[in-house]
TORVO-823212 format. One record per residue (C-alpha): x, y, z; residue number from 1. Coordinates in Angstrom, 2 decimals. Example, Ala and Ser with C-alpha at 12.3 -4.5 7.8 and 13.67 -1.06 7.14 Angstrom:
! TORVO-823212
+---------+---------+---------+-----+
!       X !       Y !       Z ! num !
+---------+---------+---------+-----+
!   12.30 !   -4.50 !    7.80 !   1 !
!   13.67 !   -1.06 !    7.14 !   2 !
+---------+---------+---------+-----+
This chain:
! TORVO-823212
+---------+---------+---------+-----+
!       X !       Y !       Z ! num !
+---------+---------+---------+-----+
!   -0.57 !  -63.05 ! -144.99 !   1 !
!   -3.23 !  -65.68 ! -143.60 !   2 !
!   -6.58 !  -64.37 ! -142.88 !   3 !
!   -8.75 !  -65.98 ! -139.89 !   4 !
!  -12.29 !  -64.77 ! -138.70 !   5 !
!  -12.48 !  -63.24 ! -135.42 !   6 !
!  -15.27 !  -62.97 ! -133.16 !   7 !
!  -17.32 !  -59.61 ! -132.73 !   8 !
!  -15.10 !  -58.84 ! -129.79 !   9 !
!  -11.85 !  -59.16 ! -131.55 !  10 !
!  -12.75 !  -57.57 ! -134.38 !  11 !
!  -14.10 !  -54.52 ! -132.24 !  12 !
!  -10.43 !  -54.81 ! -130.63 !  13 !
!   -8.95 !  -54.47 ! -134.56 !  14 !
!  -10.70 !  -51.58 ! -135.77 !  15 !
!  -10.17 !  -49.89 ! -132.40 !  16 !
!   -6.41 !  -50.11 ! -132.65 !  17 !
!   -6.75 !  -49.04 ! -136.23 !  18 !
!   -8.66 !  -46.09 ! -135.66 !  19 !
!   -6.56 !  -45.54 ! -132.95 !  20 !
!   -3.32 !  -45.40 ! -135.13 !  21 !
!   -5.53 !  -43.45 ! -137.89 !  22 !
!   -6.94 !  -40.91 ! -135.14 !  23 !
!   -3.78 !  -40.40 ! -132.66 !  24 !
!   -5.47 !  -41.06 ! -129.94 !  25 !
!   -4.73 !  -44.14 ! -128.16 !  26 !
!   -7.35 !  -46.89 ! -126.49 !  27 !
!   -7.36 !  -48.61 ! -122.79 !  28 !
!   -4.99 !  -51.15 ! -122.50 !  29 !
!   -6.65 !  -54.28 ! -124.29 !  30 !
!   -6.00 !  -57.07 ! -121.38 !  31 !
!   -7.53 !  -54.62 ! -118.98 !  32 !
!  -10.80 !  -54.29 ! -120.82 !  33 !
!  -10.63 !  -57.67 ! -122.27 !  34 !
!   -8.80 !  -59.83 ! -119.44 !  35 !
!   -9.35 !  -63.32 ! -121.69 !  36 !
!   -7.36 !  -62.04 ! -124.20 !  37 !
!   -4.56 !  -64.74 ! -125.63 !  38 !
!   -1.61 !  -64.75 ! -127.50 !  39 !
!   -3.21 !  -66.28 ! -130.42 !  40 !
!   -6.26 !  -64.25 ! -130.24 !  41 !
!   -3.81 !  -61.20 ! -130.27 !  42 !
!   -2.02 !  -62.35 ! -133.51 !  43 !
!   -5.44 !  -62.66 ! -135.21 !  44 !
!   -6.29 !  -59.12 ! -134.31 !  45 !
!   -2.29 !  -58.31 ! -135.65 !  46 !
!   -3.22 !  -60.04 ! -138.87 !  47 !
!   -6.89 !  -58.83 ! -139.28 !  48 !
!   -5.27 !  -55.17 ! -139.22 !  49 !
!   -2.29 !  -56.19 ! -141.47 !  50 !
!   -4.83 !  -57.56 ! -144.07 !  51 !
!   -6.40 !  -53.48 ! -143.78 !  52 !
!   -3.27 !  -52.66 ! -144.80 !  53 !
!   -2.78 !  -55.02 ! -147.69 !  54 !
!   -6.68 !  -54.08 ! -149.05 !  55 !
!   -5.65 !  -50.28 ! -149.42 !  56 !
!   -2.57 !  -51.29 ! -151.67 !  57 !
!    0.43 !  -51.48 ! -148.97 !  58 !
!    2.51 !  -54.63 ! -149.61 !  59 !
!    4.68 !  -56.82 ! -146.85 !  60 !
!    8.58 !  -56.37 ! -147.30 !  61 !
!    9.49 !  -58.01 ! -144.02 !  62 !
!    9.21 !  -58.87 ! -140.08 !  63 !
!   10.67 !  -57.89 ! -136.82 !  64 !
!   11.02 !  -59.45 ! -133.70 !  65 !
!   10.38 !  -57.70 ! -130.75 !  66 !
!   10.97 !  -57.60 ! -127.28 !  67 !
!   14.35 !  -59.67 ! -127.43 !  68 !
!   16.69 !  -57.78 ! -125.13 !  69 !
!   16.56 !  -57.67 ! -121.13 !  70 !
!   16.46 !  -54.38 ! -121.58 !  71 !
!   13.04 !  -53.80 ! -123.58 !  72 !
!   11.63 !  -56.46 ! -121.49 !  73 !
!   12.44 !  -54.68 ! -118.72 !  74 !
!   11.19 !  -51.16 ! -119.85 !  75 !
!    7.97 !  -52.73 ! -121.18 !  76 !
!    7.48 !  -55.03 ! -118.01 !  77 !
!    7.26 !  -58.37 ! -120.26 !  78 !
!    9.24 !  -61.86 ! -120.58 !  79 !
!    9.02 !  -62.79 ! -124.22 !  80 !
!    9.86 !  -61.71 ! -128.04 !  81 !
!    7.26 !  -61.14 ! -130.23 !  82 !
!    7.21 !  -60.63 ! -133.58 !  83 !
!    5.47 !  -58.28 ! -136.18 !  84 !
!    4.67 !  -57.22 ! -139.78 !  85 !
!    6.72 !  -54.52 ! -141.80 !  86 !
!    4.82 !  -53.01 ! -144.67 !  87 !
!    6.37 !  -50.92 ! -147.51 !  88 !
!    3.88 !  -47.81 ! -145.92 !  89 !
!    5.94 !  -47.86 ! -142.44 !  90 !
!    9.28 !  -47.62 ! -144.40 !  91 !
!   11.35 !  -43.95 ! -144.15 !  92 !
!   13.89 !  -43.68 ! -146.83 !  93 !
!   17.63 !  -43.60 ! -145.39 !  94 !
!   18.47 !  -40.03 ! -144.32 !  95 !
!   14.89 !  -38.85 ! -145.02 !  96 !
!   12.41 !  -37.42 ! -142.45 !  97 !
!    9.77 !  -38.49 ! -139.71 !  98 !
!    6.73 !  -36.26 ! -139.07 !  99 !
!    5.86 !  -37.17 ! -135.36 ! 100 !
!    2.76 !  -35.77 ! -135.76 ! 101 !
!    1.27 !  -39.03 ! -137.26 ! 102 !
!    2.72 !  -40.70 ! -134.59 ! 103 !
!    1.04 !  -41.03 ! -130.50 ! 104 !
!    3.95 !  -41.95 ! -128.38 ! 105 !
!    7.46 !  -42.42 ! -131.01 ! 106 !
!   10.69 !  -44.05 ! -129.34 ! 107 !
!   13.56 !  -45.58 ! -131.55 ! 108 !
!   15.66 !  -48.36 ! -131.42 ! 109 !
!   18.76 !  -49.38 ! -132.60 ! 110 !
!   18.91 !  -52.51 ! -134.46 ! 111 !
!   20.75 !  -55.10 ! -137.13 ! 112 !
!   18.23 !  -55.64 ! -140.17 ! 113 !
!   18.98 !  -58.84 ! -141.98 ! 114 !
!   17.86 !  -59.19 ! -146.15 ! 115 !
!   16.20 !  -62.75 ! -146.78 ! 116 !
!   17.92 !  -63.80 ! -150.55 ! 117 !
!   15.63 !  -67.11 ! -151.23 ! 118 !
!   12.25 !  -68.48 ! -150.31 ! 119 !
!   12.74 !  -70.83 ! -147.11 ! 120 !
!   10.73 !  -73.45 ! -145.68 ! 121 !
!    8.70 !  -73.03 ! -142.06 ! 122 !
!   11.46 !  -73.28 ! -139.15 ! 123 !
!   14.06 !  -73.70 ! -141.37 ! 124 !
!   17.61 !  -75.10 ! -139.77 ! 125 !
!   20.17 !  -72.10 ! -138.73 ! 126 !
!   22.20 !  -73.54 ! -141.24 ! 127 !
!   19.29 !  -72.81 ! -143.86 ! 128 !
!   18.88 !  -69.50 ! -142.31 ! 129 !
!   22.34 !  -68.21 ! -142.40 ! 130 !
!   22.87 !  -69.24 ! -146.72 ! 131 !
!   19.71 !  -67.56 ! -147.33 ! 132 !
!   20.66 !  -63.74 ! -145.71 ! 133 !
!   22.40 !  -62.01 ! -148.58 ! 134 !
!   22.33 !  -58.95 ! -146.46 ! 135 !
!   23.54 !  -57.24 ! -143.36 ! 136 !
!   22.96 !  -53.38 ! -142.54 ! 137 !
!   22.16 !  -51.41 ! -139.65 ! 138 !
!   19.02 !  -50.28 ! -138.34 ! 139 !
!   16.61 !  -47.85 ! -136.30 ! 140 !
!   12.75 !  -48.96 ! -136.09 ! 141 !
!   10.67 !  -46.23 ! -134.64 ! 142 !
!    8.21 !  -47.79 ! -132.32 ! 143 !
!    4.86 !  -46.36 ! -131.24 ! 144 !
!    2.02 !  -47.57 ! -129.00 ! 145 !
!   -1.39 !  -47.27 ! -130.02 ! 146 !
!   -2.30 !  -48.37 ! -126.09 ! 147 !
!   -2.04 !  -45.37 ! -123.77 ! 148 !
!    0.92 !  -44.57 ! -121.71 ! 149 !
!    2.57 !  -47.92 ! -123.19 ! 150 !
!    0.85 !  -49.37 ! -120.59 ! 151 !
!    1.13 !  -52.84 ! -122.11 ! 152 !
!    1.44 !  -56.73 ! -121.12 ! 153 !
!    2.57 !  -59.18 ! -124.26 ! 154 !
!   -0.87 !  -59.50 ! -125.58 ! 155 !
!   -1.12 !  -55.89 ! -125.87 ! 156 !
!    1.91 !  -55.32 ! -128.05 ! 157 !
!    1.22 !  -58.31 ! -130.26 ! 158 !
!   -2.40 !  -57.16 ! -131.24 ! 159 !
!   -0.58 !  -53.68 ! -132.01 ! 160 !
!    1.73 !  -55.07 ! -134.27 ! 161 !
!    4.56 !  -55.44 ! -132.06 ! 162 !
!    4.19 !  -51.54 ! -131.27 ! 163 !
!    5.62 !  -51.00 ! -135.10 ! 164 !
!    5.64 !  -47.58 ! -136.70 ! 165 !
!    8.35 !  -47.37 ! -138.95 ! 166 !
!   11.73 !  -48.86 ! -140.17 ! 167 !
!   14.73 !  -46.80 ! -141.83 ! 168 !
!   17.64 !  -49.52 ! -142.77 ! 169 !
!   20.92 !  -48.51 ! -144.02 ! 170 !
!   22.64 !  -49.64 ! -147.07 ! 171 !
!   23.12 !  -53.46 ! -147.14 ! 172 !
!   26.36 !  -55.41 ! -147.16 ! 173 !
!   27.15 !  -59.19 ! -147.99 ! 174 !
!   28.80 !  -60.73 ! -144.95 ! 175 !
!   30.67 !  -63.95 ! -144.98 ! 176 !
!   29.27 !  -67.29 ! -142.31 ! 177 !
!   32.11 !  -66.09 ! -140.16 ! 178 !
!   30.96 !  -62.49 ! -140.52 ! 179 !
!   27.70 !  -63.45 ! -139.47 ! 180 !
!   28.71 !  -65.63 ! -136.31 ! 181 !
!   30.49 !  -62.62 ! -135.13 ! 182 !
!   27.12 !  -60.27 ! -134.66 ! 183 !
!   27.15 !  -61.08 ! -131.13 ! 184 !
!   29.78 !  -58.86 ! -130.95 ! 185 !
!   29.34 !  -56.28 ! -132.70 ! 186 !
!   28.27 !  -53.32 ! -131.12 ! 187 !
!   25.11 !  -50.89 ! -132.40 ! 188 !
!   25.41 !  -47.01 ! -131.21 ! 189 !
!   22.35 !  -44.69 ! -131.21 ! 190 !
!   23.18 !  -41.28 ! -131.99 ! 191 !
!   20.84 !  -38.12 ! -131.26 ! 192 !
!   22.55 !  -35.42 ! -132.90 ! 193 !
!   26.04 !  -35.89 ! -131.86 ! 194 !
!   25.54 !  -37.45 ! -128.57 ! 195 !
!   25.17 !  -41.24 ! -127.84 ! 196 !
!   22.08 !  -42.43 ! -126.15 ! 197 !
!   22.01 !  -46.14 ! -126.14 ! 198 !
!   24.36 !  -48.84 ! -127.38 ! 199 !
!   24.62 !  -52.53 ! -127.06 ! 200 !
!   25.99 !  -55.67 ! -128.50 ! 201 !
!   24.40 !  -58.10 ! -130.87 ! 202 !
!   24.23 !  -60.53 ! -128.12 ! 203 !
!   21.67 !  -58.59 ! -126.64 ! 204 !
!   19.22 !  -60.12 ! -128.99 ! 205 !
!   18.81 !  -63.35 ! -127.95 ! 206 !
!   22.76 !  -64.67 ! -127.35 ! 207 !
!   22.55 !  -63.98 ! -131.20 ! 208 !
!   20.60 !  -61.86 ! -133.46 ! 209 !
!   20.56 !  -65.11 ! -135.85 ! 210 !
!   18.93 !  -67.00 ! -132.88 ! 211 !
!   16.44 !  -64.21 ! -132.89 ! 212 !
!   15.87 !  -64.99 ! -136.73 ! 213 !
!   15.21 !  -68.70 ! -136.37 ! 214 !
!   12.95 !  -67.85 ! -133.23 ! 215 !
!   11.05 !  -65.57 ! -135.69 ! 216 !
!   11.11 !  -68.06 ! -138.36 ! 217 !
!    9.69 !  -70.95 ! -136.18 ! 218 !
!    6.84 !  -68.39 ! -134.84 ! 219 !
!    5.35 !  -67.44 ! -138.00 ! 220 !
!    5.59 !  -71.60 ! -139.17 ! 221 !
!    3.02 !  -71.97 ! -136.84 ! 222 !
!    0.35 !  -69.83 ! -138.95 ! 223 !
!    1.86 !  -71.43 ! -141.89 ! 224 !
!    4.19 !  -68.32 ! -142.94 ! 225 !
!    7.84 !  -68.44 ! -143.44 ! 226 !
!   10.87 !  -66.15 ! -145.11 ! 227 !
!   10.41 !  -64.89 ! -148.36 ! 228 !
!   13.34 !  -63.48 ! -150.92 ! 229 !
!   13.27 !  -59.73 ! -150.32 ! 230 !
!   12.35 !  -60.02 ! -147.06 ! 231 !
!   13.84 !  -57.00 ! -144.57 ! 232 !
!   14.04 !  -58.74 ! -140.95 ! 233 !
!   14.62 !  -56.59 ! -137.54 ! 234 !
!   16.15 !  -58.87 ! -135.43 ! 235 !
!   15.28 !  -56.86 ! -132.38 ! 236 !
!   16.92 !  -54.07 ! -130.32 ! 237 !
!   19.92 !  -53.89 ! -128.98 ! 238 !
!   19.53 !  -51.34 ! -125.94 ! 239 !
!   16.34 !  -49.56 ! -124.38 ! 240 !
!   14.22 !  -47.17 ! -126.59 ! 241 !
!   14.74 !  -43.60 ! -126.87 ! 242 !
!   11.74 !  -41.17 ! -126.69 ! 243 !
!   11.56 !  -39.25 ! -129.78 ! 244 !
!   11.88 !  -35.40 ! -130.04 ! 245 !
!   11.55 !  -33.09 ! -133.27 ! 246 !
!   14.09 !  -31.47 ! -134.74 ! 247 !
!   16.52 !  -33.79 ! -134.28 ! 248 !
!   19.01 !  -36.17 ! -136.28 ! 249 !
!   19.08 !  -39.88 ! -135.53 ! 250 !
!   21.38 !  -42.21 ! -136.24 ! 251 !
!   22.39 !  -46.11 ! -135.67 ! 252 !
!   26.04 !  -47.21 ! -136.59 ! 253 !
!   28.38 !  -50.00 ! -136.18 ! 254 !
!   31.94 !  -50.68 ! -136.99 ! 255 !
!   32.23 !  -52.19 ! -140.83 ! 256 !
!   28.75 !  -50.43 ! -141.70 ! 257 !
!   27.18 !  -47.86 ! -143.31 ! 258 !
!   24.64 !  -45.79 ! -140.72 ! 259 !
!   20.74 !  -45.13 ! -140.94 ! 260 !
!   19.62 !  -41.94 ! -139.76 ! 261 !
!   16.72 !  -39.93 ! -140.25 ! 262 !
!   15.54 !  -36.50 ! -139.01 ! 263 !
!   12.56 !  -35.66 ! -137.26 ! 264 !
!   10.32 !  -32.91 ! -137.73 ! 265 !
!    6.86 !  -31.47 ! -136.39 ! 266 !
!    5.23 !  -31.87 ! -139.41 ! 267 !
!    1.42 !  -31.07 ! -140.15 ! 268 !
!   -1.81 !  -32.55 ! -137.91 ! 269 !
+---------+---------+---------+-----+
């Protein structure tokens, strides 16, 4: 990960977000307390806290695109995608348990995940990207805000690692270029226990999940970064996020794919 020195103010924001996650006590909206906060500033704060994770032994396993669907943009009051970084410390085993006491105000989204099979250059072409995808899976992203009451603008969620918390992916399966081209029509459904609580087609993700991946590849390329073999990339939610509650099973499913699931438990403090 690229590391940049931060101003005192940005370092303080990185520290505050980190401590908010550790203590599970949210902070006031950064863009309100620091009105001059820019997108580049916010990504610098994000990188600082990812570097903190790496220093304590976590490793980067992928990326996520956020705010790709109109439903999520309307839910959070923003009008542009963003991206975050996924580390192995954020991965929950498929069919595993999620301890809600480790989070602040978690929500869950149904998504598609892509596995990258080869290193790519920054800003690859669509053809290069499609050729590099060696697996697709349904996924669940657990988002959480270290900012109080989810009162966030674009720069707030960027600084907060795109509001990422945990991910669950189902089994990956190989797909042909034709199957990748058909993903905009694929409907992904989110179930709580046996009740459907959200659903949406791949086209909800910037019109096409591959377009979302291309957006991300270009966006991280501006910071000198690129997809590498083994990366897992979440393309973005197909529908609005749903509040998590303890004692429930959560499943994402789509025709032709094995489901992804987890169970929420209250956990310890």
